[in-house]
PDB file of N, CA, C and O in Angstrom:
ATOM      1  N   MET A   1       0.579  -1.275   0.200  1.00  0.00           N
ATOM      2  CA  MET A   1       0.261   0.070   0.092  1.00  0.00           C
ATOM      3  C   MET A   1       0.715   1.404  -0.124  1.00  0.00           C
ATOM      4  O   MET A   1       0.248   2.244  -0.893  1.00  0.00           O
ATOM      5  N   SER A   2       1.660   1.489   0.632  1.00  0.00           N
ATOM      6  CA  SER A   2       2.871   2.288   0.738  1.00  0.00           C
ATOM      7  C   SER A   2       3.474   2.704  -0.375  1.00  0.00           C
ATOM      8  O   SER A   2       3.583   3.907  -0.611  1.00  0.00           O
ATOM      9  N   ARG A   3       3.962   1.722  -1.235  1.00  0.00           N
ATOM     10  CA  ARG A   3       4.187   1.723  -2.686  1.00  0.00           C
ATOM     11  C   ARG A   3       3.508   2.277  -3.488  1.00  0.00           C
ATOM     12  O   ARG A   3       3.880   3.246  -4.150  1.00  0.00           O
ATOM     13  N   PHE A   4       2.235   1.662  -3.560  1.00  0.00           N
ATOM     14  CA  PHE A   4       0.929   2.645  -4.167  1.00  0.00           C
ATOM     15  C   PHE A   4       1.309   4.374  -4.004  1.00  0.00           C
ATOM     16  O   PHE A   4       1.704   5.261  -4.761  1.00  0.00           O
ATOM     17  N   LEU A   5       0.975   4.268  -2.707  1.00  0.00           N
ATOM     18  CA  LEU A   5       1.102   5.772  -1.828  1.00  0.00           C
ATOM     19  C   LEU A   5       1.942   6.917  -2.629  1.00  0.00           C
ATOM     20  O   LEU A   5       1.624   8.038  -3.025  1.00  0.00           O
ATOM     21  N   SER A   6       3.205   6.129  -2.705  1.00  0.00           N
ATOM     22  CA  SER A   6       4.474   6.936  -3.221  1.00  0.00           C
ATOM     23  C   SER A   6       4.472   7.128  -4.171  1.00  0.00           C
ATOM     24  O   SER A   6       4.684   8.285  -4.532  1.00  0.00           O
ATOM     25  N   ALA A   7       4.189   5.917  -5.293  1.00  0.00           N
ATOM     26  CA  ALA A   7       3.721   6.076  -6.454  1.00  0.00           C
ATOM     27  C   ALA A   7       2.814   7.212  -7.078  1.00  0.00           C
ATOM     28  O   ALA A   7       3.118   7.967  -8.002  1.00  0.00           O
ATOM     29  N   VAL A   8       1.900   7.173  -6.525  1.00  0.00           N
ATOM     30  CA  VAL A   8       0.686   8.505  -6.461  1.00  0.00           C
ATOM     31  C   VAL A   8       1.213   9.739  -6.311  1.00  0.00           C
ATOM     32  O   VAL A   8       1.087  10.686  -7.087  1.00  0.00           O
ATOM     33  N   ALA A   9       1.804   9.703  -5.297  1.00  0.00           N
ATOM     34  CA  ALA A   9       2.660  11.316  -4.954  1.00  0.00           C
ATOM     35  C   ALA A   9       3.608  11.418  -6.048  1.00  0.00           C
ATOM     36  O   ALA A   9       3.379  12.446  -6.685  1.00  0.00           O
ATOM     37  N   LEU A  10       4.644  10.714  -6.544  1.00  0.00           N
ATOM     38  CA  LEU A  10       5.562  11.004  -7.464  1.00  0.00           C
ATOM     39  C   LEU A  10       4.909  11.397  -8.716  1.00  0.00           C
ATOM     40  O   LEU A  10       5.352  12.196  -9.542  1.00  0.00           O
ATOM     41  N   PHE A  11       3.661  10.662  -8.772  1.00  0.00           N
ATOM     42  CA  PHE A  11       3.086  11.127 -10.104  1.00  0.00           C
ATOM     43  C   PHE A  11       2.373  12.792 -10.034  1.00  0.00           C
ATOM     44  O   PHE A  11       2.271  13.666 -10.895  1.00  0.00           O
ATOM     45  N   LEU A  12       2.069  12.747  -8.969  1.00  0.00           N
ATOM     46  CA  LEU A  12       1.267  14.176  -8.865  1.00  0.00           C
ATOM     47  C   LEU A  12       2.028  15.330  -8.887  1.00  0.00           C
ATOM     48  O   LEU A  12       1.710  16.373  -9.460  1.00  0.00           O
ATOM     49  N   MET A  13       3.227  15.090  -8.135  1.00  0.00           N
ATOM     50  CA  MET A  13       4.608  16.147  -8.157  1.00  0.00           C
ATOM     51  C   MET A  13       5.005  16.030  -9.532  1.00  0.00           C
ATOM     52  O   MET A  13       5.349  17.090 -10.057  1.00  0.00           O
ATOM     53  N   SER A  14       5.036  15.087 -10.178  1.00  0.00           N
ATOM     54  CA  SER A  14       5.937  15.073 -11.423  1.00  0.00           C
ATOM     55  C   SER A  14       4.870  15.947 -12.711  1.00  0.00           C
ATOM     56  O   SER A  14       5.377  16.553 -13.655  1.00  0.00           O
ATOM     57  N   SER A  15       3.572  15.855 -12.519  1.00  0.00           N
ATOM     58  CA  SER A  15       2.510  16.505 -13.167  1.00  0.00           C
ATOM     59  C   SER A  15       3.023  17.670 -13.717  1.00  0.00           C
ATOM     60  O   SER A  15       3.248  17.771 -14.923  1.00  0.00           O
ATOM     61  N   PRO A  16       3.267  18.751 -12.738  1.00  0.00           N
ATOM     62  CA  PRO A  16       3.543  19.976 -13.495  1.00  0.00           C
ATOM     63  C   PRO A  16       4.904  19.808 -14.291  1.00  0.00           C
ATOM     64  O   PRO A  16       5.101  20.176 -15.448  1.00  0.00           O
ATOM     65  N   LEU A  17       5.696  19.255 -13.546  1.00  0.00           N
ATOM     66  CA  LEU A  17       6.845  19.326 -14.474  1.00  0.00           C
ATOM     67  C   LEU A  17       6.776  18.980 -15.767  1.00  0.00           C
ATOM     68  O   LEU A  17       7.450  19.457 -16.681  1.00  0.00           O
ATOM     69  N   PHE A  18       5.754  17.940 -15.854  1.00  0.00           N
ATOM     70  CA  PHE A  18       5.806  17.285 -17.151  1.00  0.00           C
ATOM     71  C   PHE A  18       4.960  18.521 -18.285  1.00  0.00           C
ATOM     72  O   PHE A  18       5.086  18.447 -19.508  1.00  0.00           O
ATOM     73  N   ALA A  19       4.184  19.520 -17.642  1.00  0.00           N
ATOM     74  CA  ALA A  19       3.508  20.145 -18.407  1.00  0.00           C
ATOM     75  C   ALA A  19       4.216  21.369 -18.859  1.00  0.00           C
ATOM     76  O   ALA A  19       3.927  21.920 -19.921  1.00  0.00           O
ATOM     77  N   ALA A  20       5.112  21.783 -18.082  1.00  0.00           N
ATOM     78  CA  ALA A  20       6.414  22.464 -18.137  1.00  0.00           C
ATOM     79  C   ALA A  20       7.325  22.378 -19.227  1.00  0.00           C
ATOM     80  O   ALA A  20       7.780  23.365 -19.804  1.00  0.00           O
ATOM     81  N   MET A  21       7.634  20.998 -19.554  1.00  0.00           N
ATOM     82  CA  MET A  21       8.613  20.362 -20.542  1.00  0.00           C
ATOM     83  C   MET A  21       7.752  20.428 -21.469  1.00  0.00           C
ATOM     84  O   MET A  21       8.376  20.533 -22.525  1.00  0.00           O
ATOM     85  N   LYS A  22       6.488  20.425 -21.680  1.00  0.00           N
ATOM     86  CA  LYS A  22       6.078  19.958 -23.181  1.00  0.00           C
ATOM     87  C   LYS A  22       5.539  21.538 -23.302  1.00  0.00           C
ATOM     88  O   LYS A  22       4.672  21.631 -24.171  1.00  0.00           O
ATOM     89  N   GLU A  23       5.859  22.842 -22.613  1.00  0.00           N
ATOM     90  CA  GLU A  23       5.306  23.972 -22.801  1.00  0.00           C
ATOM     91  C   GLU A  23       4.138  24.419 -23.061  1.00  0.00           C
ATOM     92  O   GLU A  23       3.726  25.301 -23.814  1.00  0.00           O
ATOM     93  N   MET A  24       3.523  23.517 -22.160  1.00  0.00           N
ATOM     94  CA  MET A  24       1.805  23.858 -21.882  1.00  0.00           C
ATOM     95  C   MET A  24       1.948  25.032 -20.741  1.00  0.00           C
ATOM     96  O   MET A  24       2.636  25.075 -19.722  1.00  0.00           O
ATOM     97  N   ASP A  25       1.140  25.847 -21.245  1.00  0.00           N
ATOM     98  CA  ASP A  25       1.319  26.911 -19.918  1.00  0.00           C
ATOM     99  C   ASP A  25       0.101  26.958 -19.149  1.00  0.00           C
ATOM    100  O   ASP A  25      -0.776  27.816 -19.247  1.00  0.00           O
ATOM    101  N   ALA A  26       0.123  25.850 -18.285  1.00  0.00           N
ATOM    102  CA  ALA A  26      -1.224  25.240 -17.433  1.00  0.00           C
ATOM    103  C   ALA A  26      -1.024  25.981 -16.033  1.00  0.00           C
ATOM    104  O   ALA A  26      -1.810  25.669 -15.138  1.00  0.00           O
ATOM    105  N   ALA A  27      -0.120  26.857 -15.786  1.00  0.00           N
ATOM    106  CA  ALA A  27      -0.331  27.517 -14.626  1.00  0.00           C
ATOM    107  C   ALA A  27      -1.204  29.020 -14.834  1.00  0.00           C
ATOM    108  O   ALA A  27      -1.941  29.621 -14.052  1.00  0.00           O
ATOM    109  N   ASN A  28      -0.733  29.363 -16.374  1.00  0.00           N
ATOM    110  CA  ASN A  28      -1.596  30.798 -16.595  1.00  0.00           C
ATOM    111  C   ASN A  28      -3.059  30.417 -17.490  1.00  0.00           C
ATOM    112  O   ASN A  28      -3.612  31.183 -18.280  1.00  0.00           O
ATOM    113  N   ALA A  29      -3.421  29.289 -17.198  1.00  0.00           N
ATOM    114  CA  ALA A  29      -4.600  29.128 -18.192  1.00  0.00           C
ATOM    115  C   ALA A  29      -5.735  30.081 -17.792  1.00  0.00           C
ATOM    116  O   ALA A  29      -5.927  30.389 -16.616  1.00  0.00           O
ATOM    117  N   PRO A  30      -6.556  30.583 -18.913  1.00  0.00           N
ATOM    118  CA  PRO A  30      -7.566  31.227 -18.808  1.00  0.00           C
ATOM    119  C   PRO A  30      -8.454  30.834 -17.598  1.00  0.00           C
ATOM    120  O   PRO A  30      -8.379  29.632 -17.342  1.00  0.00           O
ATOM    121  N   ALA A  31      -9.476  31.722 -16.596  1.00  0.00           N
ATOM    122  CA  ALA A  31     -10.218  31.248 -15.543  1.00  0.00           C
ATOM    123  C   ALA A  31     -11.311  31.903 -16.270  1.00  0.00           C
ATOM    124  O   ALA A  31     -11.385  33.035 -16.748  1.00  0.00           O
ATOM    125  N   GLU A  32     -12.125  30.949 -16.245  1.00  0.00           N
ATOM    126  CA  GLU A  32     -13.715  31.397 -16.568  1.00  0.00           C
ATOM    127  C   GLU A  32     -14.190  32.522 -15.349  1.00  0.00           C
ATOM    128  O   GLU A  32     -14.042  32.412 -14.132  1.00  0.00           O
ATOM    129  N   THR A  33     -14.741  33.512 -16.042  1.00  0.00           N
ATOM    130  CA  THR A  33     -14.854  34.476 -15.064  1.00  0.00           C
ATOM    131  C   THR A  33     -16.605  34.506 -14.705  1.00  0.00           C
ATOM    132  O   THR A  33     -17.431  34.127 -15.535  1.00  0.00           O
ATOM    133  N   VAL A  34     -16.835  34.823 -13.864  1.00  0.00           N
ATOM    134  CA  VAL A  34     -18.389  34.498 -13.115  1.00  0.00           C
ATOM    135  C   VAL A  34     -18.736  35.944 -12.226  1.00  0.00           C
ATOM    136  O   VAL A  34     -17.970  36.628 -11.547  1.00  0.00           O
ATOM    137  N   SER A  35     -20.114  36.109 -12.495  1.00  0.00           N
ATOM    138  CA  SER A  35     -20.611  37.522 -11.793  1.00  0.00           C
ATOM    139  C   SER A  35     -20.557  37.195 -10.350  1.00  0.00           C
ATOM    140  O   SER A  35     -20.943  36.172  -9.785  1.00  0.00           O
ATOM    141  N   VAL A  36     -19.830  38.595  -9.705  1.00  0.00           N
ATOM    142  CA  VAL A  36     -20.167  37.958  -8.518  1.00  0.00           C
ATOM    143  C   VAL A  36     -21.544  38.139  -7.460  1.00  0.00           C
ATOM    144  O   VAL A  36     -21.429  38.010  -6.241  1.00  0.00           O
ATOM    145  N   VAL A  37     -22.690  38.418  -8.057  1.00  0.00           N
ATOM    146  CA  VAL A  37     -23.905  37.952  -7.984  1.00  0.00           C
ATOM    147  C   VAL A  37     -24.125  36.674  -7.483  1.00  0.00           C
ATOM    148  O   VAL A  37     -24.692  36.523  -6.401  1.00  0.00           O
ATOM    149  N   TRP A  38     -23.590  35.381  -8.409  1.00  0.00           N
ATOM    150  CA  TRP A  38     -23.878  34.350  -8.626  1.00  0.00           C
ATOM    151  C   TRP A  38     -22.789  33.679  -7.163  1.00  0.00           C
ATOM    152  O   TRP A  38     -23.075  32.687  -6.492  1.00  0.00           O
ATOM    153  N   VAL A  39     -21.667  34.477  -7.000  1.00  0.00           N
ATOM    154  CA  VAL A  39     -20.808  33.802  -5.892  1.00  0.00           C
ATOM    155  C   VAL A  39     -21.540  34.337  -4.791  1.00  0.00           C
ATOM    156  O   VAL A  39     -21.549  33.499  -3.889  1.00  0.00           O
ATOM    157  N   ILE A  40     -22.212  35.465  -4.450  1.00  0.00           N
ATOM    158  CA  ILE A  40     -22.887  36.014  -3.068  1.00  0.00           C
ATOM    159  C   ILE A  40     -23.671  34.913  -2.717  1.00  0.00           C
ATOM    160  O   ILE A  40     -23.670  34.317  -1.640  1.00  0.00           O
ATOM    161  N   LEU A  41     -24.613  34.602  -4.118  1.00  0.00           N
ATOM    162  CA  LEU A  41     -25.805  33.682  -4.086  1.00  0.00           C
ATOM    163  C   LEU A  41     -25.669  32.584  -3.667  1.00  0.00           C
ATOM    164  O   LEU A  41     -26.512  31.891  -3.097  1.00  0.00           O
ATOM    165  N   PHE A  42     -24.407  32.298  -3.963  1.00  0.00           N
ATOM    166  CA  PHE A  42     -23.842  30.466  -3.720  1.00  0.00           C
ATOM    167  C   PHE A  42     -23.462  30.752  -2.126  1.00  0.00           C
ATOM    168  O   PHE A  42     -23.776  29.853  -1.346  1.00  0.00           O
ATOM    169  N   CYS A  43     -22.919  31.736  -1.671  1.00  0.00           N
ATOM    170  CA  CYS A  43     -22.158  31.932  -0.374  1.00  0.00           C
ATOM    171  C   CYS A  43     -23.687  31.666   0.582  1.00  0.00           C
ATOM    172  O   CYS A  43     -23.782  30.694   1.331  1.00  0.00           O
ATOM    173  N   VAL A  44     -24.691  32.571   0.433  1.00  0.00           N
ATOM    174  CA  VAL A  44     -25.576  32.552   1.398  1.00  0.00           C
ATOM    175  C   VAL A  44     -26.457  31.754   1.258  1.00  0.00           C
ATOM    176  O   VAL A  44     -27.363  31.688   2.089  1.00  0.00           O
ATOM    177  N   LEU A  45     -26.405  30.853   0.044  1.00  0.00           N
ATOM    178  CA  LEU A  45     -27.404  29.419   0.278  1.00  0.00           C
ATOM    179  C   LEU A  45     -26.567  28.424   0.861  1.00  0.00           C
ATOM    180  O   LEU A  45     -27.124  27.681   1.668  1.00  0.00           O
ATOM    181  N   PHE A  46     -25.515  28.265   0.666  1.00  0.00           N
ATOM    182  CA  PHE A  46     -24.817  27.512   1.561  1.00  0.00           C
ATOM    183  C   PHE A  46     -24.223  27.454   2.892  1.00  0.00           C
ATOM    184  O   PHE A  46     -23.818  26.416   3.416  1.00  0.00           O
ATOM    185  N   ILE A  47     -24.176  29.101   3.633  1.00  0.00           N
ATOM    186  CA  ILE A  47     -24.444  29.341   4.757  1.00  0.00           C
ATOM    187  C   ILE A  47     -25.610  29.091   5.188  1.00  0.00           C
ATOM    188  O   ILE A  47     -25.680  28.287   6.117  1.00  0.00           O
ATOM    189  N   GLY A  48     -26.937  29.719   4.633  1.00  0.00           N
ATOM    190  CA  GLY A  48     -28.157  29.359   4.875  1.00  0.00           C
ATOM    191  C   GLY A  48     -28.722  27.854   5.327  1.00  0.00           C
ATOM    192  O   GLY A  48     -29.487  27.580   6.252  1.00  0.00           O
ATOM    193  N   ILE A  49     -28.131  27.044   4.432  1.00  0.00           N
ATOM    194  CA  ILE A  49     -28.428  25.538   4.252  1.00  0.00           C
ATOM    195  C   ILE A  49     -27.946  25.000   5.532  1.00  0.00           C
ATOM    196  O   ILE A  49     -28.728  24.538   6.362  1.00  0.00           O
ATOM    197  N   THR A  50     -26.358  25.063   5.754  1.00  0.00           N
ATOM    198  CA  THR A  50     -25.444  24.593   6.528  1.00  0.00           C
ATOM    199  C   THR A  50     -26.209  24.958   8.129  1.00  0.00           C
ATOM    200  O   THR A  50     -26.335  24.053   8.954  1.00  0.00           O
ATOM    201  N   ALA A  51     -26.777  26.673   8.481  1.00  0.00           N
ATOM    202  CA  ALA A  51     -27.297  26.762   9.379  1.00  0.00           C
ATOM    203  C   ALA A  51     -28.637  26.372   9.617  1.00  0.00           C
ATOM    204  O   ALA A  51     -29.102  26.439  10.755  1.00  0.00           O
ATOM    205  N   GLY A  52     -29.298  25.974   8.663  1.00  0.00           N
ATOM    206  CA  GLY A  52     -30.971  25.163   8.931  1.00  0.00           C
ATOM    207  C   GLY A  52     -30.437  23.656   9.148  1.00  0.00           C
ATOM    208  O   GLY A  52     -31.005  23.125  10.102  1.00  0.00           O
ATOM    209  N   PHE A  53     -29.701  23.015   8.648  1.00  0.00           N
ATOM    210  CA  PHE A  53     -29.412  21.933   8.967  1.00  0.00           C
ATOM    211  C   PHE A  53     -28.964  21.658  10.830  1.00  0.00           C
ATOM    212  O   PHE A  53     -29.339  20.818  11.648  1.00  0.00           O
ATOM    213  N   PHE A  54     -28.206  22.582  10.890  1.00  0.00           N
ATOM    214  CA  PHE A  54     -27.477  22.325  12.216  1.00  0.00           C
ATOM    215  C   PHE A  54     -29.138  22.965  13.121  1.00  0.00           C
ATOM    216  O   PHE A  54     -29.624  22.363  14.077  1.00  0.00           O
ATOM    217  N   ALA A  55     -29.558  23.868  12.701  1.00  0.00           N
ATOM    218  CA  ALA A  55     -30.825  23.775  13.765  1.00  0.00           C
ATOM    219  C   ALA A  55     -31.789  23.151  13.752  1.00  0.00           C
ATOM    220  O   ALA A  55     -32.581  23.201  14.693  1.00  0.00           O
ATOM    221  N   TYR A  56     -31.994  22.371  12.651  1.00  0.00           N
ATOM    222  CA  TYR A  56     -32.896  21.417  12.416  1.00  0.00           C
ATOM    223  C   TYR A  56     -32.185  20.029  13.596  1.00  0.00           C
ATOM    224  O   TYR A  56     -32.955  19.454  14.366  1.00  0.00           O
ATOM    225  N   ILE A  57     -30.980  19.744  13.559  1.00  0.00           N
ATOM    226  CA  ILE A  57     -30.487  18.802  14.523  1.00  0.00           C
ATOM    227  C   ILE A  57     -30.584  19.266  15.710  1.00  0.00           C
ATOM    228  O   ILE A  57     -30.779  18.440  16.602  1.00  0.00           O
ATOM    229  N   TRP A  58     -30.502  20.404  15.997  1.00  0.00           N
ATOM    230  CA  TRP A  58     -30.252  21.035  17.597  1.00  0.00           C
ATOM    231  C   TRP A  58     -31.876  21.108  17.874  1.00  0.00           C
ATOM    232  O   TRP A  58     -32.174  20.361  18.806  1.00  0.00           O
ATOM    233  N   LEU A  59     -32.963  21.780  17.337  1.00  0.00           N
ATOM    234  CA  LEU A  59     -34.281  21.274  17.557  1.00  0.00           C
ATOM    235  C   LEU A  59     -34.938  20.108  17.928  1.00  0.00           C
ATOM    236  O   LEU A  59     -35.811  19.884  18.766  1.00  0.00           O
ATOM    237  N   LYS A  60     -34.127  19.166  16.852  1.00  0.00           N
ATOM    238  CA  LYS A  60     -35.005  17.434  17.102  1.00  0.00           C
ATOM    239  C   LYS A  60     -34.496  16.991  18.409  1.00  0.00           C
ATOM    240  O   LYS A  60     -35.269  16.472  19.213  1.00  0.00           O
ATOM    241  N   ASP A  61     -32.863  17.212  18.761  1.00  0.00           N
ATOM    242  CA  ASP A  61     -32.278  16.589  19.822  1.00  0.00           C
ATOM    243  C   ASP A  61     -33.112  17.365  20.845  1.00  0.00           C
ATOM    244  O   ASP A  61     -33.687  16.725  21.725  1.00  0.00           O
ATOM    245  N   GLY A  62     -33.213  18.622  20.795  1.00  0.00           N
ATOM    246  CA  GLY A  62     -33.909  19.083  22.305  1.00  0.00           C
ATOM    247  C   GLY A  62     -35.252  18.475  22.267  1.00  0.00           C
ATOM    248  O   GLY A  62     -35.603  18.100  23.385  1.00  0.00           O
ATOM    249  N   LYS A  63     -36.210  18.234  21.228  1.00  0.00           N
ATOM    250  CA  LYS A  63     -37.454  17.548  21.550  1.00  0.00           C
ATOM    251  C   LYS A  63     -37.360  16.431  22.148  1.00  0.00           C
ATOM    252  O   LYS A  63     -38.034  16.162  23.143  1.00  0.00           O
ATOM    253  N   SER A  64     -36.346  15.484  21.515  1.00  0.00           N
ATOM    254  CA  SER A  64     -36.014  14.004  21.876  1.00  0.00           C
ATOM    255  C   SER A  64     -35.786  13.798  23.565  1.00  0.00           C
ATOM    256  O   SER A  64     -36.384  12.985  24.269  1.00  0.00           O
ATOM    257  N   GLU A  65     -34.741  14.777  24.001  1.00  0.00           N
ATOM    258  CA  GLU A  65     -34.519  14.821  25.539  1.00  0.00           C
ATOM    259  C   GLU A  65     -35.744  15.397  26.255  1.00  0.00           C
ATOM    260  O   GLU A  65     -35.906  15.165  27.453  1.00  0.00           O
ATOM    261  N   GLN A  66     -36.750  16.260  25.447  1.00  0.00           N
ATOM    262  CA  GLN A  66     -37.861  16.415  26.485  1.00  0.00           C
ATOM    263  C   GLN A  66     -38.809  15.173  26.494  1.00  0.00           C
ATOM    264  O   GLN A  66     -39.178  14.832  27.618  1.00  0.00           O
ATOM    265  N   ALA A  67     -39.122  14.673  25.775  1.00  0.00           N
ATOM    266  CA  ALA A  67     -39.826  13.406  25.344  1.00  0.00           C
ATOM    267  C   ALA A  67     -39.804  12.170  25.918  1.00  0.00           C
ATOM    268  O   ALA A  67     -40.738  11.371  25.989  1.00  0.00           O
ATOM    269  N   GLY A  68     -38.284  12.012  26.470  1.00  0.00           N
ATOM    270  CA  GLY A  68     -37.563  11.239  27.327  1.00  0.00           C
ATOM    271  C   GLY A  68     -37.697  11.543  28.773  1.00  0.00           C
ATOM    272  O   GLY A  68     -37.805  10.794  29.744  1.00  0.00           O
ATOM    273  N   SER A  69     -37.661  12.917  28.659  1.00  0.00           N
ATOM    274  CA  SER A  69     -37.908  13.520  30.481  1.00  0.00           C
ATOM    275  C   SER A  69     -39.371  13.248  30.631  1.00  0.00           C
ATOM    276  O   SER A  69     -39.775  13.058  31.779  1.00  0.00           O
ATOM    277  N   ASP A  70     -40.269  13.198  29.590  1.00  0.00           N
ATOM    278  CA  ASP A  70     -41.455  13.443  30.009  1.00  0.00           C
ATOM    279  C   ASP A  70     -42.002  11.587  30.668  1.00  0.00           C
ATOM    280  O   ASP A  70     -42.717  11.294  31.627  1.00  0.00           O
ATOM    281  N   LYS A  71     -41.422  10.857  29.846  1.00  0.00           N
ATOM    282  CA  LYS A  71     -41.406   9.434  30.132  1.00  0.00           C
ATOM    283  C   LYS A  71     -41.115   9.022  31.874  1.00  0.00           C
ATOM    284  O   LYS A  71     -41.203   7.843  32.216  1.00  0.00           O
ATOM    285  N   GLN A  72     -40.863   9.817  32.617  1.00  0.00           N
ATOM    286  CA  GLN A  72     -39.843   9.599  33.629  1.00  0.00           C
ATOM    287  C   GLN A  72     -40.722  10.090  34.918  1.00  0.00           C
ATOM    288  O   GLN A  72     -40.226  10.074  36.045  1.00  0.00           O
TER     289      GLN A  72
END
């Protein structure tokens, strides 16, 4: 297994060198531009969904503790 991991690591480290030898300008590839509105929308949705998930877990955990204490 360690032999495989060292081979993968060597391959990943040599890939940029191979691209440079072939004169592929991989480091300066043109990046697609995106409107800032979409980035902000993604951030708001991501944070909102994450916060909603944790709020759901927190509320559900609180209800299950209350149901458990009512039975005693």
